[in-house]
C-alpha positions in Angstrom: -6.2 -31.6 34.4 -7.4 -28.4 32.9 -11.0 -28.0 32.0 -11.2 -28.1 28.2 -13.4 -25.2 28.1 -10.6 -22.8 29.2 -8.6 -21.1 26.7 -5.6 -23.2 25.4 -2.8 -21.1 26.6 -4.2 -20.9 30.1 -5.0 -24.7 30.0 -1.3 -25.4 29.1 -0.1 -23.6 32.2 -2.7 -25.4 34.3 -1.3 -28.7 33.1 2.3 -27.7 33.8 2.0 -29.0 37.4 2.3 -25.5 39.1 -0.3 -25.8 41.8 -0.6 -22.3 42.8 -0.4 -20.8 39.3 -3.1 -23.2 38.2 -5.3 -22.2 41.2 -4.8 -18.4 40.4 -5.7 -18.8 36.8 -8.8 -20.8 37.6 -9.8 -18.2 40.3 -9.4 -15.6 37.7 -11.5 -17.5 35.0 -14.3 -17.9 37.7 -14.2 -14.2 38.2 -14.8 -13.7 34.4 -17.7 -16.0 34.6 -19.3 -14.0 37.4 -18.5 -10.7 35.8 -18.6 -11.0 32.1 -18.8 -7.2 31.6 -15.5 -6.7 33.4 -16.9 -4.1 35.9 -14.9 -2.4 38.7 -16.3 -4.6 41.4 -14.1 -7.3 41.1 -10.9 -5.4 40.4 -9.3 -5.8 43.8 -9.9 -9.6 43.5 -8.3 -9.6 40.0 -5.3 -7.4 41.2 -4.6 -9.6 44.2 -4.4 -12.8 42.1 -1.9 -11.0 39.9 0.1 -9.6 42.6 0.5 -13.0 44.1 1.6 -14.4 40.9 4.2 -11.7 40.6 5.4 -12.1 44.2 6.0 -16.0 43.4 7.9 -15.3 40.2 4.9 -16.4 37.9 5.5 -13.5 35.4 4.1 -15.4 32.2 0.9 -16.2 34.1 0.7 -12.5 35.5 1.1 -11.2 32.1 -1.6 -13.5 30.5 -4.2 -12.4 33.1 -3.3 -8.7 32.5 -3.9 -9.4 28.9 -7.4 -10.9 29.5 -8.2 -8.1 31.8 -7.3 -5.6 29.1 -9.5 -7.4 26.6 -12.5 -7.1 29.0 -11.4 -3.5 29.7 -11.6 -2.8 25.9 -15.0 -4.3 25.5 -16.3 -2.3 28.4 -15.0 1.0 27.0 -16.4 0.2 23.5 -19.8 0.1 25.0 -19.4 2.8 27.6 -16.5 5.2 26.6 -16.3 7.5 29.6 -13.9 8.8 32.3 -15.6 6.8 35.0 -15.2 3.5 33.3 -11.6 4.3 31.9 -10.2 5.1 35.2 -9.2 1.6 36.6 -6.4 2.2 39.1 -5.9 -1.4 39.9 -5.6 -2.6 36.2 -3.3 0.3 35.5 -1.1 -0.7 38.5 -1.0 -4.3 37.5 -0.3 -3.4 33.9 2.6 -1.1 35.0 4.0 -3.9 37.2 4.0 -6.5 34.3 5.7 -4.0 31.9 8.1 -2.8 34.4 9.3 -6.2 34.9 9.0 -7.7 31.2 9.4 -4.4 29.1 6.4 -5.7 27.2 5.7 -3.0 24.7 3.0 -5.1 22.9 1.0 -5.2 26.0 1.1 -1.5 26.3 -0.1 -1.1 22.7 -3.2 -3.2 23.7 -3.8 -0.7 26.6 -3.5 2.4 24.3 -5.7 0.8 21.8 -8.2 0.3 24.6 -8.3 4.0 25.2 -9.1 4.9 21.6 -12.9 5.0 22.1 -12.5 8.0 24.5 -13.2 11.1 22.7 -13.5 14.8 23.9 -17.2 16.2 24.2 -18.9 16.0 20.9 -22.2 17.4 21.5 -22.7 21.0 19.7 -25.5 22.8 21.4 -27.9 24.9 19.6 -26.6 28.6 19.3 -23.4 27.2 20.8 -21.1 29.6 22.6 -17.4 29.2 21.8 -16.2 26.8 24.4 -12.8 28.5 24.8 -10.9 31.5 23.5 -7.2 31.2 24.2 -5.0 34.3 24.2 -1.4 34.7 25.2 -0.3 38.3 25.9 3.1 40.1 26.3 2.2 43.8 26.3 -0.3 46.0 24.7 -3.6 45.5 26.7 -5.1 48.1 24.3 -5.0 45.5 21.6 -6.5 42.8 23.8 -9.5 45.3 24.5 -9.8 45.7 20.8 -10.1 41.9 20.3 -12.6 41.6 23.2 -14.7 44.6 21.8 -14.9 42.8 18.4 -16.6 39.7 20.0 -20.2 39.4 18.6 -20.7 35.8 19.6 -20.8 34.5 23.3 -17.7 32.8 24.8 -17.8 30.4 27.6 -14.3 30.8 28.9 -11.5 33.3 28.1 -8.1 32.0 29.1 -5.4 34.5 29.1 -1.7 33.8 29.7 0.0 37.0 31.1 3.7 36.6 29.8 4.6 40.2 30.7 6.7 39.2 33.8 5.5 42.2 35.7 6.7 44.9 33.0 4.3 47.8 32.9 0.8 47.9 34.1 -0.6 44.8 32.0 -1.1 42.7 35.1 -3.2 45.3 37.0 -5.3 45.8 33.7 -5.9 42.1 33.4 -7.0 41.9 37.0 -9.5 44.7 36.3 -10.8 42.9 33.6 -11.1 39.8 35.9 -13.2 42.0 38.4 -15.3 43.6 35.8 -15.9 40.7 33.4 -17.1 41.2 29.8 -20.7 41.1 28.5 -19.9 38.5 25.8 -17.8 36.2 28.1 -19.2 34.0 30.7 -15.8 33.3 32.7 -12.3 35.1 32.5 -9.3 33.0 33.7 -5.6 34.4 33.7 -2.5 32.5 34.4 0.7 34.4 35.5 3.8 32.1 34.8 7.2 32.7 36.3 8.3 34.1 33.0 7.5 34.3 29.3 6.2 31.0 28.2 6.3 31.9 24.6 3.6 31.3 22.2 3.8 27.4 21.9 4.1 27.1 25.8 1.2 29.4 26.3 -1.0 27.6 23.8 0.0 24.2 25.4 -0.8 25.5 29.0 -4.3 26.5 27.9 -5.0 23.3 26.0 -3.7 21.2 28.7 -5.9 23.2 31.5 -9.2 22.8 29.5 -9.3 19.5 28.1 -12.9 19.4 28.3 -13.5 22.2 25.5 -14.4 20.7 22.4 -13.4 23.6 20.2 -10.9 26.4 21.0 -10.0 29.7 19.3 -6.4 30.4 19.7 -5.7 33.9 18.9 -3.0 36.5 19.1 -3.9 39.5 21.3 -3.4 41.9 18.3 -6.3 40.2 16.2 -9.7 41.6 15.9 -12.8 39.7 14.7 -14.8 40.8 11.6 -18.5 41.0 12.0 -20.0 37.4 12.4 -16.6 35.9 11.8 -16.7 33.7 14.9 -20.4 32.6 14.4 -19.4 31.7 10.7 -16.4 29.6 11.8 -18.1 27.8 14.5 -21.0 26.8 12.2 -18.6 25.3 9.5 -16.2 23.5 11.9 -17.2 19.8 12.6 -17.0 19.6 16.3 -17.2 15.8 16.3 -13.9 15.3 14.1 -10.3 16.2 14.1 -10.3 19.4 12.1 -8.9 23.0 12.3 -10.1 26.3 10.6 -7.7 29.1 10.1 -9.6 32.5 10.2 -6.9 34.4 8.3 -5.1 33.4 5.1 -1.7 32.2 4.8 0.9 33.2 6.1 -1.2 34.5 9.0 -3.2 31.2 9.5 -2.1 30.7 13.0 -2.7 34.4 14.1 -6.3 33.2 14.8 -7.5 29.5 14.4 -10.1 27.0 15.5 -8.9 23.6 16.8 -11.1 20.6 18.0 -10.1 18.8 20.9 -10.0 15.7 18.7 -7.2 17.4 16.6 -4.8 17.8 19.4 -5.5 14.3 20.8 -4.3 13.2 17.5 -1.6 15.6 16.5 -0.3 16.4 20.0 0.6 19.7 21.4 2.9 22.6 20.1 6.6 22.2 20.0 8.0 24.4 22.7 11.5 24.2 21.3 10.3 27.1 19.2 10.8 29.9 21.7 9.4 32.5 22.3 7.7 32.8 18.9 7.9 32.0 15.2 8.1 28.8 13.4 6.1 26.9 15.9 3.1 27.2 13.4 5.0 25.9 10.4 6.0 22.7 12.4 2.3 22.2 13.6 1.1 22.8 10.1 3.5 20.0 8.8 2.2 17.7 11.5 -1.4 18.6 10.6 -1.0 17.8 7.0 0.8 14.5 7.9 -2.6 13.2 9.5 -4.9 12.3 6.9 -7.7 12.2 9.5 -7.5 15.9 10.2 -9.7 17.9 8.0 -8.5 21.5 7.2 -11.6 23.9 6.7 -10.8 27.0 4.7 -13.5 29.8 4.2 -12.1 32.2 1.6 -14.8 34.9 2.2 -14.3 34.8 6.0 -10.4 34.9 5.7 -10.8 38.0 3.3 -13.1 39.7 5.8 -10.6 39.0 8.6 -7.8 40.2 6.5 -9.4 43.5 5.9 -9.8 43.9 9.8 -6.3 42.9 10.4 -3.9 44.5 7.8 -0.8 44.5 10.0 0.5 41.8 12.3 3.2 41.1 14.9 2.0 44.4 16.9 3.5 42.8 20.1 7.2 43.2 19.0 6.7 45.9 16.5 5.7 48.3 19.2 8.9 47.7 21.2 12.4 48.2 19.8 13.9 46.0 22.5 11.7 43.1 21.7 12.4 43.5 18.0 16.2 43.1 18.8 15.5 40.1 20.9 13.4 38.5 18.2 16.0 39.0 15.5 18.2 36.6 17.5 15.6 34.0 18.6 14.1 33.8 15.2 17.2 32.6 13.6 17.8 29.9 16.0 14.0 28.8 15.9 14.8 28.6 11.9 17.5 26.4 12.6 15.6 24.1 14.7 12.9 23.9 12.0 15.4 22.8 9.5 17.0 20.3 11.9 16.7 16.6 11.5 16.7 16.4 15.2 13.2 17.9 15.3 11.9 15.0 13.1 13.7 12.5 15.2 12.3 13.7 18.5 16.1 14.2 19.7 16.0 16.3 22.8 19.6 17.3 23.0 20.2 20.9 23.3 16.7 21.6 24.7 18.2 23.8 27.6 20.8 25.6 25.4 18.0 26.5 22.8 15.7 27.8 25.6 18.5 29.8 27.3 19.9 31.4 24.2 16.3 32.4 23.0 15.3 34.2 26.1 13.9 37.9 25.4 15.7 39.7 28.2 14.5 43.3 28.1 
């Protein structure tokens, strides 16, 4: 006979006459009493009970215990939302086992809700340096130099994606930049992919590689900063909230813009179906505007000052007639993807064909 102090659902199972299931549930409840804060200390014991229930075919009981474990996990993360507390290998494994056998999406939703208290770093130190400057580059190292020479505010990390595929001397000059450093930059990193990742792919590579960066400035290599522009933008943006700040007026908003980690945690990464460039900005702007939690910060004076320093755009392709010819083809296919209902439905058919057709072969 079940103890009346136990939850009704578990008590019902205890009364169904299955001796082992009753014993396992009772043992789990005993662990809860000894460990009301759901610490990691008892994770192996919890997992052993659930594993044995699985092995003997008691799926309903196994699911119920995982659900109780998730409830304790959620409370734990609410009081201590950090990576150390969130990484619970045994819980994740037991949850995956249950969902794999039951296809229980509701249980998965409980898990995703548990992770909601986790946030990127929120602290904004005094006189804060820009945590991350992200720059994809295809050619024209001289333009990158111009951008770096316009820096008048410190940067913790400059992350460059070298999309040149070995053409010209760009890679050699980037290696020299790595060796020599820059007075305004604490650390420089250069990624060299197999081939041109495109704009969205390069941005995504950098964001995925530096998830600890609370704020990132994503900039084209042909942009230069007006005096005090970066400092003004960093002072205006809310480091603790999902928000973005375009440093140039529309339609050049995505030539240089600040993005908080909370924003791409909420909105997601950029759509790499737009390749190598153009229209990924329109898609992302739609997604930003569809999230009421995201704050758009527009500073007209800053944008006007930046516009004066950047009267011309698209220097990467405008300086190379072969790239211009390639872009005329890929731009139209990107337009078609932007207009397609498949994009909104997340329909992945044609991913290979679009990528293959849009390559810039020079």
